[in-house]
C-alpha positions as CSV (number, residue, x, y, z in Angstrom):
1,M,114.1,175.1,120.8
2,Y,113.3,171.4,121.2
3,Y,115.2,168.4,122.5
4,V,114.9,164.9,121.0
5,V,114.0,162.3,123.6
6,N,113.3,159.3,121.2
7,R,113.6,158.9,117.5
8,I,111.1,156.9,115.5
9,N,113.7,154.5,114.3
10,F,113.8,152.7,110.9
11,P,115.0,149.1,110.4
12,K,118.4,148.5,109.0
13,T,117.3,145.2,107.4
14,E,114.0,144.1,106.0
15,D,113.8,141.0,108.3
16,T,113.4,143.3,111.3
17,F,110.8,145.6,109.8
18,N,108.0,144.3,112.2
19,L,110.1,145.3,115.2
20,Y,109.9,148.9,114.1
21,F,106.6,149.3,112.2
22,A,103.3,147.6,111.5
23,S,101.6,148.0,108.1
24,S,98.2,147.6,106.6
25,K,99.8,145.8,103.6
26,T,99.9,142.0,103.9
27,E,102.9,141.6,101.7
28,G,105.1,144.3,103.3
29,I,105.6,148.0,102.6
30,D,107.9,150.0,100.4
31,V,110.7,150.8,102.9
32,D,114.2,152.0,102.0
33,C,116.4,150.6,104.9
34,E,119.4,152.6,103.8
35,T,117.9,156.1,103.7
36,G,115.2,155.4,106.3
37,K,112.1,156.3,104.2
38,I,108.7,154.7,103.8
39,A,106.7,155.2,100.6
40,L,102.9,154.8,100.9
41,A,100.2,154.5,98.3
42,Q,96.7,156.0,98.9
43,N,94.9,154.7,102.0
44,E,97.9,152.7,103.1
45,I,98.7,152.8,106.8
46,V,102.0,152.5,108.6
47,S,102.0,152.3,112.4
48,T,104.6,152.6,115.1
49,N,102.7,149.9,117.1
50,S,105.9,148.0,117.5
51,Y,108.6,147.1,120.0
52,F,111.2,149.7,119.1
53,N,108.9,152.6,118.2
54,S,106.2,152.4,120.9
55,F,106.5,155.1,123.6
56,Y,106.2,153.4,127.0
57,E,104.9,156.4,128.8
58,S,104.6,154.7,132.2
59,Y,108.4,154.3,132.4
60,Y,109.1,157.9,131.5
61,A,106.4,159.1,134.0
62,K,107.9,157.1,136.8
63,Y,111.7,157.6,136.2
64,T,112.0,161.0,134.5
65,N,110.9,164.6,135.1
66,L,109.5,164.9,131.6
67,N,106.0,166.4,131.3
68,S,105.3,167.9,127.9
69,L,106.1,165.9,124.8
70,Y,105.0,165.9,121.2
71,Y,105.6,163.9,118.0
72,L,107.5,165.8,115.3
73,L,107.2,164.2,111.9
74,R,108.5,164.9,108.4
75,L,106.1,163.9,105.7
76,N,105.6,164.5,102.0
77,G,101.9,164.4,100.8
78,D,98.5,164.3,102.5
79,F,98.1,162.3,105.7
80,Q,95.8,161.5,108.6
81,V,97.8,160.9,111.8
82,S,96.2,159.1,114.7
83,V,97.6,158.7,118.2
84,Y,96.7,155.6,120.2
85,R,97.3,154.3,123.7
86,E,97.2,150.7,124.8
87,G,97.3,149.4,128.3
88,Y,98.1,146.1,130.0
89,E,94.7,144.7,129.2
90,R,95.2,145.6,125.5
91,E,92.4,148.2,125.5
92,R,92.9,150.7,122.7
93,E,92.2,154.4,123.2
94,L,92.3,157.1,120.5
95,L,94.1,160.1,122.0
96,G,94.0,162.4,119.0
97,Q,93.7,162.6,115.3
98,E,94.8,165.3,112.8
99,T,94.8,165.7,109.0
100,F,97.8,167.3,107.4
101,K,97.5,168.5,103.7
102,Q,100.3,169.1,101.2
103,C,103.1,168.3,103.6
104,R,106.6,169.0,102.3
105,M,109.8,167.2,103.2
106,T,111.4,170.3,104.6
107,D,108.5,171.0,107.1
108,G,107.7,169.4,110.4
109,V,104.2,168.6,111.7
110,K,103.4,168.3,115.4
111,I,101.1,166.0,117.4
112,A,100.9,166.5,121.1
113,L,101.2,163.6,123.6
114,P,99.3,163.5,127.0
115,T,101.1,165.2,129.9
116,L,103.2,162.5,131.5
117,Q,102.9,163.6,135.2
118,Q,99.1,163.6,135.5
119,S,98.6,160.9,138.0
120,H,94.9,160.5,137.2
121,T,95.7,159.7,133.6
122,P,96.1,156.0,132.8
123,Q,99.5,155.3,131.3
124,G,100.5,152.7,128.8
125,R,102.1,152.4,125.4
126,I,101.6,155.1,122.9
127,Y,102.0,154.8,119.1
128,L,101.0,156.5,115.8
129,E,99.1,155.4,112.8
130,I,100.0,157.3,109.7
131,Q,97.5,157.0,106.8
132,C,98.3,158.3,103.3
133,L,95.5,160.4,101.8
134,S,97.2,161.4,98.6
135,D,98.0,159.3,95.6
136,R,101.5,158.8,97.0
137,G,103.2,159.9,100.2
138,I,106.5,159.5,102.0
139,F,107.1,159.2,105.7
140,I,110.7,160.5,106.1
141,E,111.4,160.7,109.8
142,G,109.9,161.3,113.2
143,A,110.8,161.8,116.8
144,I,109.3,162.4,120.2
145,V,110.6,165.8,121.4
146,T,110.2,168.2,124.3
147,E,110.9,171.9,124.9
148,E,111.9,171.2,128.5
149,Q,115.6,171.6,129.1
150,P,117.5,168.6,130.4
151,V,117.9,168.6,134.2
152,R,121.5,167.3,134.0
153,N,124.4,167.0,131.6
154,I,125.4,163.5,130.7
155,S,128.7,162.3,129.6
156,L,128.9,158.6,128.7
157,A,131.9,156.3,128.8
158,I,131.1,153.4,126.4
159,I,133.2,150.4,127.5
160,S,133.6,147.3,125.4
161,C,135.9,144.4,126.2
162,T,137.0,142.2,123.3
163,F,139.1,139.0,122.8
164,K,140.0,138.2,119.2
165,K,136.7,139.3,117.8
166,E,138.1,142.0,115.6
167,A,135.2,142.1,113.0
168,Y,132.5,142.3,115.7
169,I,134.0,145.2,117.6
170,K,134.9,147.1,114.5
171,N,131.4,146.8,113.2
172,T,129.9,148.0,116.6
173,V,132.3,151.0,116.7
174,K,131.5,151.9,113.1
175,T,127.8,151.8,113.8
176,I,128.2,154.2,116.7
177,F,130.3,156.7,114.8
178,Q,127.8,156.7,111.9
179,D,124.9,157.9,114.0
180,P,124.6,161.7,113.2
181,L,122.5,162.6,116.3
182,L,124.9,160.8,118.7
183,A,127.6,163.1,117.4
184,N,126.0,165.9,119.3
185,K,126.2,164.0,122.6
186,S,129.1,163.8,125.0
187,W,130.7,160.3,124.9
188,Q,133.9,158.4,124.5
189,I,134.5,154.7,123.5
190,F,137.0,152.6,125.5
191,V,137.9,149.4,123.7
192,V,139.8,147.0,126.0
193,D,141.7,144.5,123.9
194,N,142.3,141.4,125.9
195,G,143.6,139.5,122.9
196,Q,146.0,142.4,121.9
197,T,145.1,141.8,118.2
198,L,144.0,145.3,117.4
199,N,146.0,148.4,116.8
200,E,145.4,152.1,116.9
201,D,145.2,152.4,113.1
202,D,142.0,150.4,113.3
203,F,140.4,153.2,115.3
204,P,141.7,156.6,114.1
205,D,138.9,158.7,115.7
206,A,139.8,160.7,118.7
207,K,136.6,159.7,120.5
208,L,137.9,156.1,120.9
209,Q,140.7,155.0,123.2
210,L,142.2,151.5,122.5
211,I,143.5,149.9,125.7
212,P,145.7,146.8,125.3
213,N,145.2,144.4,128.2
214,E,146.4,141.0,129.5
215,N,143.6,138.4,129.1
216,L,141.9,138.8,132.4
217,G,138.5,137.7,131.0
218,G,135.4,139.9,130.8
219,S,135.5,141.0,134.4
220,G,139.2,142.1,134.0
221,G,138.5,143.8,130.6
222,F,135.4,145.7,131.7
223,T,137.1,146.8,135.0
224,K,140.1,148.1,133.2
225,G,137.8,150.2,131.0
226,M,135.9,151.4,134.1
227,V,139.2,152.3,136.0
228,T,140.5,154.2,133.0
229,A,137.2,156.1,132.5
230,L,136.9,157.0,136.2
231,Q,140.5,158.1,136.5
232,S,139.8,160.9,134.0
233,D,136.8,162.1,136.1
234,C,135.0,163.1,132.9
235,Y,132.0,160.7,132.7
236,T,128.8,160.8,134.6
237,H,127.7,157.3,133.5
238,L,129.3,154.1,132.2
239,L,127.9,151.8,129.6
240,L,129.2,148.2,129.5
241,M,128.7,146.6,126.2
242,D,129.8,143.1,124.9
243,D,131.9,143.2,121.7
244,D,129.7,140.6,119.8
245,I,126.3,142.3,119.9
246,L,124.3,143.6,117.0
247,L,123.6,147.1,118.0
248,D,121.0,149.7,117.0
249,T,122.5,153.0,118.2
250,E,119.1,154.3,119.1
251,A,119.5,152.3,122.3
252,I,122.4,154.6,123.3
253,Y,120.6,157.7,122.2
254,R,117.5,156.8,124.3
255,L,119.9,156.2,127.2
256,F,121.0,159.8,127.0
257,G,117.4,161.0,127.0
258,I,116.5,158.9,130.1
259,Y,119.5,160.0,132.1
260,E,119.2,163.7,131.1
261,Y,115.7,163.9,132.6
262,A,116.1,161.3,135.4
263,K,114.5,162.0,138.7
264,E,117.2,160.0,140.5
265,D,120.1,157.7,139.7
266,F,119.4,154.1,138.6
267,A,121.0,151.5,136.4
268,V,119.6,150.5,133.0
269,A,119.6,146.8,131.9
270,G,119.3,146.6,128.2
271,S,117.2,143.7,127.0
272,M,118.7,140.9,125.1
273,L,117.1,140.0,121.7
274,D,117.8,136.6,120.2
275,L,120.4,137.0,117.4
276,Y,119.1,133.9,115.6
277,K,115.4,134.7,116.1
278,K,115.5,138.4,115.8
279,H,111.8,138.9,116.8
280,I,112.3,137.1,120.1
281,L,113.0,138.9,123.4
282,Y,115.2,136.5,125.2
283,E,115.3,138.4,128.5
284,A,114.7,141.8,130.0
285,G,116.8,141.6,133.1
286,A,116.8,138.6,135.5
287,A,115.8,137.5,139.0
288,Y,118.3,135.9,141.4
289,D,117.5,132.7,143.3
290,K,114.3,132.1,141.4
291,D,113.1,129.1,139.5
292,P,112.7,130.0,135.8
293,Q,109.3,128.3,135.5
294,S,107.6,128.9,138.8
295,F,109.5,132.0,140.0
296,K,109.6,130.4,143.5
297,K,112.7,130.6,145.6
298,A,115.4,128.3,144.2
299,P,119.0,128.6,145.3
300,F,121.6,128.9,142.6
301,R,118.9,129.4,139.9
302,V,118.2,132.5,137.9
303,A,115.0,133.4,136.1
304,P,115.2,135.5,132.9
305,L,112.4,138.0,132.9
306,K,110.0,138.5,129.9
307,H,111.7,135.4,128.6
308,N,111.0,134.3,125.0
309,L,108.4,136.9,124.2
310,E,107.4,137.1,120.5
311,L,107.7,140.8,119.8
312,Q,105.6,140.8,116.7
313,K,102.5,140.2,118.9
314,T,100.7,143.2,120.4
315,E,99.9,141.3,123.6
316,S,103.7,140.8,124.1
317,L,104.3,144.5,123.8
318,N,101.6,145.2,126.4
319,L,103.2,142.7,128.7
320,L,106.3,144.9,128.8
321,L,104.2,147.6,130.6
322,S,104.3,145.4,133.8
323,E,107.6,146.2,135.5
324,D,109.6,143.4,137.1
325,D,111.8,143.6,140.2
326,I,115.2,143.1,138.5
327,D,118.2,141.8,140.3
328,Y,120.8,142.2,137.5
329,G,121.2,142.8,133.8
330,G,123.7,141.2,131.4
331,F,126.7,143.1,130.2
332,W,125.7,142.9,126.6
333,F,124.2,146.4,127.4
334,F,124.3,147.6,131.0
335,A,124.5,151.3,132.0
336,V,125.3,152.5,135.5
337,P,126.0,156.0,137.0
338,S,129.7,156.5,137.8
339,Q,128.9,157.4,141.3
340,F,127.6,153.9,141.9
341,V,131.0,152.4,141.1
342,K,132.7,154.9,143.3
343,E,130.5,153.8,146.2
344,I,130.4,150.0,145.7
345,G,133.7,149.3,143.9
346,F,134.5,147.4,140.7
347,L,133.7,143.9,139.5
348,L,135.0,140.8,141.3
349,P,137.9,139.2,139.4
350,F,135.8,136.2,138.2
351,F,137.3,136.1,134.7
352,I,133.9,135.2,133.2
353,K,130.4,134.2,134.4
354,I,128.4,135.7,137.3
355,D,130.3,139.0,137.4
356,D,127.3,140.9,136.0
357,M,124.9,139.1,138.4
358,E,127.1,139.9,141.5
359,F,127.5,143.5,140.4
360,G,123.8,144.0,140.0
361,L,123.2,142.5,143.4
362,R,125.6,145.0,144.9
363,I,123.7,147.9,143.3
364,K,120.4,146.7,144.6
365,R,121.5,145.4,148.1
366,R,124.3,147.7,149.0
367,L,123.0,150.9,147.5
368,G,119.3,150.2,147.5
369,K,119.1,151.5,143.9
370,Q,116.9,150.2,141.1
371,I,117.9,148.4,137.9
372,V,115.4,149.2,135.2
373,A,114.8,147.4,131.9
374,F,113.3,150.2,129.8
375,P,111.4,148.6,126.9
376,S,113.0,149.2,123.5
377,I,116.5,149.6,124.9
378,A,118.0,146.4,123.7
379,A,120.7,144.7,121.6
380,W,120.8,141.4,119.7
381,H,123.1,138.8,121.2
382,E,123.9,135.2,120.7
383,P,121.4,133.3,122.9
384,F,122.7,131.1,125.7
385,Y,121.0,128.0,124.4
386,S,123.3,128.1,121.3
387,K,126.5,127.8,123.2
388,V,127.8,124.3,123.9
389,I,130.8,124.9,126.2
390,V,131.8,122.5,128.9
391,W,134.4,124.6,130.7
392,D,132.0,127.4,131.5
393,G,130.5,125.0,134.1
394,Y,133.6,125.5,136.2
395,Y,133.1,129.3,136.3
396,Y,129.4,129.0,136.8
397,T,129.8,126.7,139.8
398,R,132.8,128.4,141.4
399,N,131.6,132.0,140.9
400,N,128.1,131.2,142.0
401,L,129.5,129.8,145.3
402,I,131.6,132.9,145.8
403,A,128.8,135.3,145.1
404,R,126.3,133.5,147.3
405,T,128.9,133.4,150.1
406,I,129.4,137.2,149.9
407,Y,125.7,137.9,150.1
408,G,125.1,135.7,153.1
409,T,122.6,133.5,151.4
410,I,124.6,130.3,151.3
411,K,123.7,127.4,153.6
412,Y,126.0,124.4,153.7
413,T,123.4,121.7,153.5
414,N,121.5,123.3,150.6
415,T,124.7,124.0,148.7
416,L,126.1,120.5,149.2
417,F,122.7,119.0,148.2
418,K,122.5,121.2,145.0
419,F,125.9,120.4,143.6
420,T,125.8,116.7,144.7
421,Q,122.6,116.5,142.7
422,D,124.3,118.2,139.7
423,L,127.3,115.8,140.0
424,I,125.2,112.7,140.2
425,Y,123.1,113.8,137.2
426,A,126.3,114.2,135.1
427,L,127.6,110.8,136.2
428,L,124.2,109.1,135.5
429,I,124.7,110.0,131.8
430,F,128.5,109.4,131.8
431,E,129.2,113.1,131.3
432,Y,132.5,113.1,133.0
433,N,134.0,116.3,131.7
434,Y,131.1,118.3,133.1
435,A,131.3,116.4,136.4
436,E,135.0,117.3,136.5
437,M,134.1,121.0,136.2
438,I,131.8,120.8,139.2
439,V,134.4,118.9,141.3
440,R,137.3,121.2,140.4
441,A,135.2,124.3,141.0
442,F,134.3,123.2,144.5
443,E,137.9,122.3,145.2
444,D,139.1,125.7,144.1
445,Y,136.3,127.5,146.1
446,L,137.6,125.8,149.2
447,Q,141.0,127.4,148.6
448,G,139.6,130.7,149.6
449,P,140.3,134.2,148.2
450,N,144.0,133.5,147.5
451,L,142.7,131.5,144.5
452,L,141.7,134.8,142.8
453,K,144.5,137.0,144.3
454,K,147.6,134.9,143.4
455,N,146.8,132.7,140.4
456,S,147.3,133.9,136.9
457,P,143.7,133.9,135.5
458,E,144.9,133.2,131.9
459,K,147.0,130.2,133.0
460,L,144.1,128.9,135.1
461,H,141.7,129.3,132.2
462,Q,144.0,127.4,129.9
463,E,144.2,124.6,132.4
464,I,140.4,124.5,132.9
465,V,139.8,124.4,129.1
466,Q,142.2,121.4,128.8
467,L,140.6,119.7,131.8
468,S,137.2,120.0,130.2
469,K,138.4,117.8,127.3
470,S,140.4,115.4,129.4
471,Y,138.0,112.4,129.3
472,K,137.9,110.9,125.9
473,T,134.9,108.7,126.5
474,Q,132.7,111.6,125.3
475,T,132.1,113.2,121.9
476,L,130.1,116.3,121.3
477,Q,128.7,117.5,118.0
478,P,127.2,121.0,118.0
479,N,124.8,122.1,115.2
480,Y,123.4,118.6,114.8
481,Y,119.8,118.6,113.7
482,L,117.4,115.7,114.1
483,D,113.9,115.7,112.8
484,T,111.5,116.2,115.8
485,E,109.4,113.4,114.4
486,L,112.2,111.0,115.4
487,S,111.7,112.0,119.1
488,P,110.9,108.8,121.1
489,P,107.7,108.8,123.1
490,R,108.0,110.0,126.7
491,T,108.0,107.2,129.2
492,K,107.9,107.2,133.0
493,A,110.2,105.1,135.0
494,K,108.9,102.8,137.7
495,I,110.0,103.6,141.3
496,W,112.3,100.5,141.4
497,Q,114.0,101.5,138.2
498,K,114.7,105.0,139.6
499,L,116.1,103.6,142.8
500,A,118.3,101.1,141.0
501,S,119.5,103.8,138.6
502,L,120.3,106.2,141.5
503,L,121.8,103.8,144.0
504,T,124.2,102.3,141.5
505,I,124.7,105.6,139.6
506,N,123.6,103.9,136.5
507,G,126.0,101.0,136.8
508,H,129.1,102.6,138.1
509,L,128.8,100.6,141.4
510,L,127.9,97.3,139.7
511,P,130.3,94.5,138.7
512,N,131.2,94.4,135.0
513,F,129.4,91.2,134.1
514,I,126.0,92.8,135.0
515,H,126.4,95.4,132.2
516,S,124.8,94.8,128.8
517,D,126.4,95.9,125.6
518,G,123.3,98.0,124.8
519,E,123.1,101.6,123.8
520,V,120.3,104.0,124.6
521,M,119.2,107.4,123.3
522,L,117.8,110.3,125.4
523,W,116.0,113.1,123.7
524,Q,116.1,116.2,125.9
525,N,114.3,119.6,125.6
526,S,113.3,122.4,128.0
527,A,110.3,120.4,129.2
528,H,111.8,116.9,129.5
529,A,115.2,115.6,130.3
530,G,114.5,112.1,129.1
531,T,114.1,109.0,131.2
532,I,117.6,108.8,132.8
533,S,117.0,105.3,134.3
534,R,116.9,103.9,130.8
535,V,120.7,104.3,130.9
536,F,120.9,101.7,133.8
537,R,123.3,98.8,132.9
538,K,124.0,100.3,129.5
539,K,127.6,101.0,128.3
540,K,126.7,103.9,126.0
541,V,124.2,106.7,125.8
542,T,123.5,109.1,123.0
543,I,121.9,112.4,124.1
544,Y,120.2,114.8,121.7
545,R,119.6,118.2,123.2
546,E,116.9,119.8,121.1
547,E,117.3,123.4,122.5
548,N,120.8,123.8,121.3
549,S,120.9,121.1,118.6
550,C,123.7,119.3,120.2
551,L,124.5,115.5,120.0
552,L,126.5,113.9,122.8
553,Q,127.7,110.3,122.7
554,N,129.0,109.1,126.1
555,E,130.5,105.8,127.1
556,I,130.7,104.5,130.7
557,D,134.2,104.4,132.3
558,K,133.7,103.2,135.8
559,P,137.3,104.0,137.1
560,I,136.8,107.7,136.1
561,G,133.3,107.9,137.6
562,I,134.4,106.2,140.9
563,N,137.4,108.6,141.1
564,L,135.2,111.6,140.7
565,I,132.9,110.2,143.5
566,I,135.9,109.7,145.8
567,R,137.1,113.3,145.2
568,W,133.6,114.5,145.9
569,L,133.5,112.6,149.2
570,K,136.8,114.2,150.2
571,I,135.2,117.6,149.4
572,V,132.3,116.8,151.7
573,I,134.7,115.9,154.5
574,I,136.9,118.9,154.1
575,S,134.1,121.4,153.6
576,T,132.2,120.1,156.7
577,R,135.2,120.9,158.8
578,K,136.2,124.3,157.3
579,W,133.0,125.6,155.9
580,S,132.5,128.5,158.4
581,A,136.1,129.6,158.0
582,I,136.0,129.6,154.2
583,V,132.7,131.6,154.2
584,R,134.3,134.2,156.6
585,E,137.4,134.5,154.3
586,W,135.3,135.2,151.2
587,K,133.1,137.7,153.0
588,T,136.1,139.5,154.4
589,A,138.0,139.6,151.1
590,A,135.1,140.9,149.0
591,P,135.7,144.7,149.7
592,E,139.4,144.3,148.9
593,L,138.8,142.3,145.7
594,T,136.5,145.1,144.3
595,S,138.7,148.1,145.4
596,M,140.6,150.5,143.2
597,S,143.9,149.5,145.0
598,F,143.4,145.8,144.3
599,W,142.5,146.4,140.7
600,Q,145.4,148.7,140.1
601,Q,147.8,146.0,141.2
602,Y,145.8,143.2,139.5
603,L,145.8,145.1,136.2
604,K,149.5,146.1,136.7
605,L,148.6,149.7,136.1
606,E,151.6,151.0,138.1
607,E,154.0,148.9,136.0
608,S,152.5,150.3,132.8
609,K,152.9,153.8,133.9
């Protein structure tokens, strides 16, 4: 008897073929995405030297008890099968080669892998090359299997929170139910419907529980699913999964294999692939308090790991062998042992933003457990650069402040400097709505934990959304494309220009007659924010943000800008006086805000019973 650890997976669409296979043909290979078969002419080669179908043996050697593994393939025709390993330096090693004659579809052929737990054996990334020797051959399916029995039984609660994204969640659920091998595993789907736009007729299968919920945001939705799953005491692990991902269910199947043979408990952070550039790995976990470019300590910054890797390149695949120290993983695909939640509690009631970061930090810092980004466990998700949302600045600022307070890493001077910097930058380019989000977030943070305990999160969210549109001196056009050749040349401002720009906040503190009627354009990308001092004394600024193809047109309104500055000065005065007390309040409240008793009341579970 054998147990499947990994399947050699086939692409569902032709545009992702290179994430699953490499081919000797320059114009592509004859693959049937619906049935999962590859037809080969004589001497053609198909290889699993790819992101999804490489076997990253170093991870399995480190985190599982697996020892003896082999490939099990179904072929039709004559083939030569070679097994290769590549390491971090991209050296390629032939591990074995066998010829198989007159293979039939109903038979399986075996090719052994190196023993995983031999410490003297260099470990890397293993893949196959399958060469057709007959006039025509068909590669039907393959898997990495073992005859070792699983060391533990795994039962998985798959929790997805959705808000009026009916088509997305239905597609994700359908994909899971259509996987024949997953049917043999123990799992249950919990769909938490924050928008209450779904009904049970949409999900007739007994392995899915639909949970209507008040709109408490992502943190409230995920926590309601976690509470429901844990109350049944049936599930060893929880998988938190966004509703709008594009999922290959092999990610869930591999999760079972990892946990069934795990040496100890750990969380798994699924990588995020760019939904619009499907061959790009956007991030494989993230680091807290790190600058994204230098990876040096940088308060309030996060650094996505393995960011923007081109997965069609072999060197990128080998880079995945170097394991990072991960602080958290996004909830597009995040798996955690149920015992962890029992020990550290549920999510903080943040509504949205930073909840996944804070939860990951608790796993690492309170439990001392690892968060692992196993290569090839991933989902496609809309990338952050494509989202042009002003109101999320409120949640990002407020929740960041709360999380850093709880973990004892917040210093008043550093915090004030950081957000003063953000506020001034917004005012320099007349971006009053975003400046309002920063000011309001800080004001709310200074209210202490009662802000989260007593306010209706849905009403507060509606208020914040309206507030983010309250200043009419700004227009924002998403999906606005400009030819990069129109990009103005980069210029450096002189010191006196920078000082004049900063000291007057680009004219907010100057009398009206000094202003010109001129307009200026700033072209911004990840490497250059434009020469901000060019806005000095201008009444209008047009900003093109290349990364998310967004065009902003902002006009100066000095009373608005001065009012925001005055409110910020009040915050400075108040926070200087009560900072220590506020920090103590948030630290003291954290265990309560993540407890079962709090969430039962917050979710009104007793009332529903």
